[in-house]
C-alpha positions in Angstrom: 0.6 180.7 -2.3 1.4 184.3 -2.9 -0.6 187.6 -2.6 0.9 190.7 -4.7 0.3 194.6 -3.7 2.2 197.5 -4.0 5.6 197.2 -3.6 5.2 194.0 -1.4 4.5 190.5 -1.7 3.1 187.8 0.7 4.2 184.5 0.2 4.0 181.1 2.0 7.4 180.7 3.8 9.6 178.0 2.7 12.0 176.4 5.2 14.7 177.4 2.8 14.1 180.9 3.4 14.7 180.7 7.0 18.2 181.8 7.6 20.5 183.6 10.2 19.3 187.0 9.1 15.9 185.8 9.7 17.0 184.4 13.4 18.5 187.9 14.0 15.4 189.4 14.3 14.5 188.0 17.4 17.6 189.2 19.0 16.3 192.7 18.4 14.9 194.4 21.9 11.9 195.9 20.2 10.8 192.3 18.9 11.6 190.4 22.0 9.7 192.9 23.9 6.3 192.1 22.2 6.7 188.4 21.3 6.5 185.3 23.6 8.8 183.1 21.3 12.5 183.4 21.2 14.3 180.8 19.0 17.3 179.3 20.6 19.1 178.6 17.0 18.3 178.3 13.2 17.1 174.6 13.9 14.7 175.6 16.6 13.3 178.3 14.4 12.7 176.1 11.4 10.9 173.5 13.9 8.8 176.4 15.2 7.8 177.7 11.7 7.0 174.0 10.6 4.5 173.7 13.2 3.1 177.1 12.4 2.7 176.4 8.8 0.9 173.1 9.8 -1.9 174.6 12.1 -5.5 174.2 10.8 -7.7 177.3 9.9 -4.6 179.2 9.6 -2.4 181.0 6.9 1.2 182.0 7.6 3.1 184.4 5.3 6.3 186.1 4.6 6.3 189.8 4.1 8.6 190.3 0.8 9.9 193.8 -0.5 12.2 193.4 -3.6 12.7 189.7 -2.9 13.9 190.5 0.5 12.3 189.2 3.3 11.0 191.8 5.8 8.6 190.4 7.9 5.7 187.7 8.7 2.1 187.8 8.9 -0.2 185.2 10.0 -3.8 184.7 9.7 -5.3 182.1 12.5 -8.3 181.1 14.3 -10.4 181.1 11.0 -14.1 180.9 11.3 -15.9 181.0 8.0 -19.0 180.3 9.7 -18.9 183.5 11.7 -17.1 185.2 8.9 -14.0 186.0 11.3 -10.2 185.5 11.8 -7.3 186.8 13.9 -4.1 188.5 12.7 -0.5 188.8 13.7 2.0 190.9 12.3 5.9 191.5 12.5 8.0 193.5 10.4 11.6 191.9 11.6 13.8 194.3 9.5 14.7 197.2 11.6 15.8 199.8 8.9 12.2 198.8 7.2 10.0 199.9 10.2 8.1 203.2 10.1 8.1 203.2 6.5 4.5 202.4 5.7 4.9 198.5 5.1 2.9 197.4 8.2 0.0 199.5 6.6 0.3 198.4 3.1 0.6 194.6 4.3 -2.6 194.8 6.5 -4.3 196.6 3.8 -3.4 193.8 1.3 -4.7 191.1 3.4 -7.6 193.0 4.5 -8.6 192.8 0.8 -7.6 188.9 0.5 -9.9 188.1 3.6 -12.4 190.0 1.9 -12.5 187.5 -1.4 -12.9 184.6 1.2 -15.8 186.5 3.1 -14.0 187.3 6.1 -15.7 190.2 7.7 -14.4 190.7 11.2 -10.6 190.6 12.1 -9.4 190.5 15.5 -5.8 191.0 17.2 -4.1 191.7 20.6 -1.6 194.1 21.2 0.3 195.2 24.2 -0.7 198.5 25.8 2.8 199.9 25.8 3.2 199.3 21.9 2.3 202.6 20.8 3.8 202.3 17.4 1.4 199.2 16.8 -1.5 200.6 18.0 -1.2 203.6 16.0 -0.7 201.5 13.1 -3.8 199.3 13.8 -6.0 202.3 14.2 -4.8 203.9 10.6 -6.1 200.5 9.5 -9.6 201.1 11.0 -9.2 198.7 13.9 -11.1 199.6 17.2 -10.2 198.8 20.7 -13.3 196.7 21.9 -11.7 194.8 24.9 -8.8 195.7 27.8 -6.9 193.8 30.3 -4.2 195.3 32.6 -1.7 194.9 29.7 -3.5 194.2 26.4 -5.7 195.6 24.1 -8.2 193.5 21.8 -8.7 195.4 18.6 -11.3 194.7 16.1 -11.9 195.7 12.4 -14.9 195.5 10.3 -13.5 194.2 7.0 -16.9 194.3 5.1 -17.3 198.2 5.0 -15.1 198.4 2.0 -18.1 196.4 0.1 -20.4 199.0 1.2 -21.5 202.0 -1.1 -23.1 205.0 1.0 -26.3 206.0 -0.9 -27.8 209.3 -1.2 -31.3 209.3 -2.3 -32.5 210.5 1.2 -30.1 213.4 1.4 -32.2 216.6 1.7 -35.0 214.4 0.5 -38.4 213.2 1.4 -37.7 210.2 -0.6 -38.7 206.6 1.0 -41.6 204.4 2.5 -40.4 204.8 6.0 -40.3 208.7 6.3 -43.9 208.9 7.9 -43.2 212.4 8.8 -42.6 213.6 5.2 -39.4 215.1 6.9 -36.3 216.4 4.9 -32.9 215.1 6.2 -31.1 218.1 7.2 -27.7 219.6 6.0 -26.1 219.1 9.5 -27.2 215.4 9.4 -25.7 214.8 5.9 -22.3 216.4 7.2 -22.2 214.2 10.1 -22.8 211.0 8.0 -20.1 212.1 5.4 -17.7 213.0 8.1 -18.2 209.9 10.1 -17.8 207.8 6.7 -14.7 209.7 5.9 -13.0 209.2 9.2 -14.4 206.2 10.9 -14.9 203.6 8.3 -13.4 201.9 5.2 -16.2 202.9 2.7 -14.8 204.2 -0.3 -17.7 205.1 -2.6 -20.7 207.0 -2.7 -23.7 206.6 -4.8 -25.7 209.4 -6.3 -27.8 210.9 -9.3 -27.5 214.1 -11.1 -31.0 214.8 -9.5 -30.3 213.8 -6.2 -29.5 216.5 -3.5 -25.8 215.6 -2.7 -23.9 218.8 -3.0 -20.2 219.3 -4.0 -19.8 221.3 -0.5 -20.7 217.9 0.9 -17.5 216.1 -0.1 -15.1 218.9 -1.0 -13.5 218.6 2.6 -13.0 214.7 2.5 -9.5 213.8 4.1 -9.1 211.1 1.3 -10.1 210.5 -2.1 -13.4 208.8 -2.8 -15.2 207.3 -5.9 -18.4 208.8 -6.9 -20.8 206.8 -8.6 -23.4 208.6 -10.6 -26.8 208.3 -12.4 -28.2 209.6 -15.6 -31.7 209.2 -17.0 -32.5 208.5 -20.8 -35.0 211.3 -20.5 -32.5 213.8 -19.8 -31.5 213.9 -23.5 -28.0 214.7 -22.6 -25.4 215.4 -25.3 -21.9 214.3 -25.3 -21.1 217.9 -24.6 -23.3 218.4 -21.4 -22.2 215.1 -20.1 -18.7 216.0 -20.4 -19.2 219.3 -18.6 -21.0 217.4 -15.6 -18.4 214.9 -15.4 -15.4 217.2 -15.2 -12.3 215.9 -12.8 -12.4 216.9 -9.3 -9.8 217.1 -6.9 -11.4 215.1 -3.9 -13.5 212.7 -5.9 -13.3 210.2 -8.9 -16.1 209.7 -11.5 -16.1 205.9 -11.1 -19.3 204.6 -12.6 -22.0 206.2 -14.5 -25.1 204.4 -14.5 -28.2 204.9 -16.8 -30.8 205.1 -14.2 -33.6 203.6 -16.1 -31.3 200.9 -17.3 -34.0 198.8 -18.4 -34.6 201.1 -21.4 -31.1 201.0 -22.5 -32.3 199.3 -25.9 -34.6 202.2 -27.0 -33.2 204.7 -29.4 -32.5 207.1 -26.5 -30.8 204.7 -24.3 -28.3 203.7 -27.0 -27.4 207.1 -27.8 -26.8 207.5 -23.9 -24.9 204.5 -23.8 -22.9 205.4 -26.8 -21.9 208.8 -25.1 -21.0 207.4 -21.6 -18.5 204.9 -23.1 -16.9 207.9 -25.2 -16.6 209.4 -21.8 -14.9 206.3 -20.5 -12.7 206.0 -23.7 -11.6 209.7 -22.9 -11.0 208.5 -19.1 -13.5 211.1 -17.4 -15.1 208.2 -16.1 -14.0 204.7 -15.1 -16.9 202.4 -15.8 -20.3 202.4 -17.5 -23.1 200.8 -15.9 -27.1 200.1 -16.0 -29.4 200.3 -13.0 -32.2 198.0 -13.2 -35.8 198.4 -11.8 -37.4 195.8 -14.0 -35.9 192.1 -14.7 -38.0 191.5 -17.7 -35.9 192.8 -20.5 -32.4 191.9 -18.7 -31.9 188.9 -20.5 -32.4 190.5 -23.8 -30.2 193.5 -22.4 -27.1 191.0 -21.4 -27.3 189.4 -24.9 -27.4 192.5 -26.9 -24.9 195.2 -25.4 -21.8 195.2 -22.9 -21.3 197.4 -20.2 -19.2 197.5 -16.9 -21.4 197.2 -13.6 -25.0 196.8 -13.1 -27.1 197.9 -9.9 -30.0 195.6 -8.7 -32.4 195.3 -5.8 -31.6 192.2 -3.7 -32.3 191.2 -0.1 -33.7 188.4 1.7 -37.2 188.8 0.5 -36.7 189.9 -3.3 -34.2 187.4 -4.5 -34.9 187.9 -8.3 -31.6 189.0 -8.9 -29.9 185.8 -8.0 -30.5 183.9 -11.2 -28.4 186.5 -13.1 -25.3 186.4 -10.9 -23.6 183.9 -12.7 -24.1 185.2 -16.0 -23.2 188.7 -15.0 -19.8 187.4 -13.7 -19.0 185.5 -16.7 -19.3 188.7 -18.6 -17.1 190.3 -16.1 -19.5 192.9 -15.1 -19.4 194.2 -11.5 -22.7 193.7 -9.5 -23.9 196.4 -7.0 -27.0 195.7 -5.0 -29.3 198.0 -3.3 -32.6 198.0 -1.1 -30.9 195.4 1.2 -33.5 196.3 3.8 -36.3 196.3 1.2 -36.7 199.8 1.4 -36.3 200.0 5.2 -39.8 198.2 5.4 -37.9 195.3 7.2 -36.8 197.4 9.6 -39.8 200.0 10.5 -43.5 198.5 10.2 -45.5 200.2 7.4 -49.0 199.9 9.1 -51.0 201.2 6.3 -49.6 198.2 3.7 -51.1 194.8 4.8 -48.8 192.8 3.0 -45.5 194.7 4.0 -46.8 194.8 7.7 -47.2 191.0 7.9 -43.9 190.4 6.2 -42.4 192.6 9.2 -44.4 190.8 12.0 -42.9 187.7 10.5 -39.1 189.1 10.4 -39.7 190.4 13.8 -40.5 187.0 15.2 -37.5 185.8 13.4 -35.1 188.0 14.8 -36.4 188.0 18.3 -37.9 191.7 17.9 -34.3 192.7 18.2 -33.5 195.8 15.8 -29.7 195.3 15.5 -30.1 191.6 14.8 -32.7 192.4 11.7 -29.7 194.7 10.4 -27.4 191.7 10.8 -29.7 189.5 9.2 -30.0 191.5 6.2 -26.2 192.1 6.2 -25.4 188.7 6.4 -27.7 187.3 3.6 -25.9 189.6 1.0 -22.7 189.3 2.5 -22.8 185.6 2.3 -23.3 186.2 -1.7 -19.7 186.0 -3.1 -20.9 187.2 -6.2 -21.8 190.6 -5.0 -19.1 193.4 -5.4 -20.6 196.4 -3.8 -23.9 196.9 -1.1 -25.5 200.3 -1.6 -27.1 201.5 1.9 -29.1 204.6 2.5 -29.7 206.2 5.7 -32.3 209.1 6.8 -30.0 210.4 9.5 -26.7 210.1 11.6 -28.3 207.5 14.6 -29.1 205.0 11.5 -25.5 205.2 10.4 -24.1 204.5 13.7 -26.4 201.7 14.1 -25.1 200.0 10.9 -21.8 200.8 11.9 -22.2 199.2 15.4 -22.6 195.7 13.8 -19.2 193.7 15.0 -20.6 190.3 14.2 -23.0 188.4 12.2 -24.1 185.9 14.7 -27.6 184.8 12.8 -28.6 181.4 11.2 -29.8 182.3 7.8 -31.9 179.2 7.3 -34.3 180.8 9.5 -35.2 183.7 7.1 -35.8 181.2 4.0 -39.5 181.5 4.5 -39.4 185.1 4.0 -38.5 185.0 0.5 -41.4 186.1 -2.0 -42.4 186.5 -5.7 -45.4 188.5 -5.0 -44.6 191.9 -6.7 -46.9 193.7 -4.7 -44.4 192.9 -1.8 -41.0 192.9 -3.8 -41.6 196.1 -6.1 -41.6 199.3 -4.3 -42.7 201.2 -7.1 -46.2 199.4 -6.5 -46.6 200.7 -3.1 -48.6 203.5 -2.5 -46.7 204.6 0.4 -43.5 205.5 -1.5 -42.5 208.8 -1.9 -40.5 209.5 -4.9 -38.7 212.7 -5.4 -39.7 214.9 -8.2 -37.3 215.2 -11.2 -35.9 218.8 -11.4 -34.6 220.8 -14.4 -30.9 220.5 -13.2 -29.5 221.3 -16.4 -30.4 225.0 -16.4 -26.6 226.2 -15.9 -25.0 223.9 -18.6 
């Protein structure tokens, strides 16, 4: 088995690759200090490696740089039911240490584990091993347990599948906003800052008529991928689109979605699609996508045109999108799903809506009236779908964001939520709810 990354490869170790240079690693005082095993000789090292390779629920990789074996990585205690595993890493070559190879290796294995639906990674580290602790923190591991000599650290690996939605920013949008309050700029700042520094979330979802400001993201410490949406009724010429999606320093115009994607086959829709594909060809954006609210025309759309990504509503109640997943993957279309909490109605009771209120009560009983467990159920359901590439979530305040970030396990039985599935459009289609507050469209193109 081989996993290839930037300048490094992870390969299943062969016994023929266990040589004197490898054995010499264990003579290094910095290595001996933090590992319990010291091989007696080359034969002993081969025997030990053979035993490790045979271990169940584990993978043992050699780390290679320019065909040179520089270290090892072990993934063990793999528990697919609980989406978890443990990690151990050793950079054995002394002259390679402190050059970023540890971080590159961990980033590479995190992406690989994500594909295997491993969403929680643990490791142990000696308290005195300051360089290792610094490395793990830079890879978003956090200390969760402590003993006299050791820390147990944990990384939430599914964060890189999340996309921060901004529909609620400085808006009254939503169904759970009972007091019709605006999300303040101070809350927006807290959310963006926390996302940037404390999580592996790399994408933000917005639209040209949302209230995300360029000032909100100008001070980010890392580059982010910005997904945007435009409406067919905006009647944007290619010249106007080019001005909107000009290059920015700290953001990359990743995907531009047609907001009313179900109308893409109309005359205006086809013209907008053509212009967006032109932007992609000129490398001003990475991908062209459709945001779908109505599934009735999706089969015809998939048979008629090509595009790169799609946004669909999908959650443990509304599962209409599932029947399209295989076809979308076959066409190599990136799947992003939204409304994972059914516009928040699964987390906050909408008393004015009898059907939603009854649904909430059923979910309340299943989750044992535990708010955090409800979040876990909703997340576990969508994370269990391998076809889903990205999950869009929205928050009304910083507290909600921290609640989502506090999920460090998915210990819930998904068979319990089967009875919540519904085909009733009065439940699964928020546009049919009288309680839903939609943001009024603005004339945001006066300056263009």
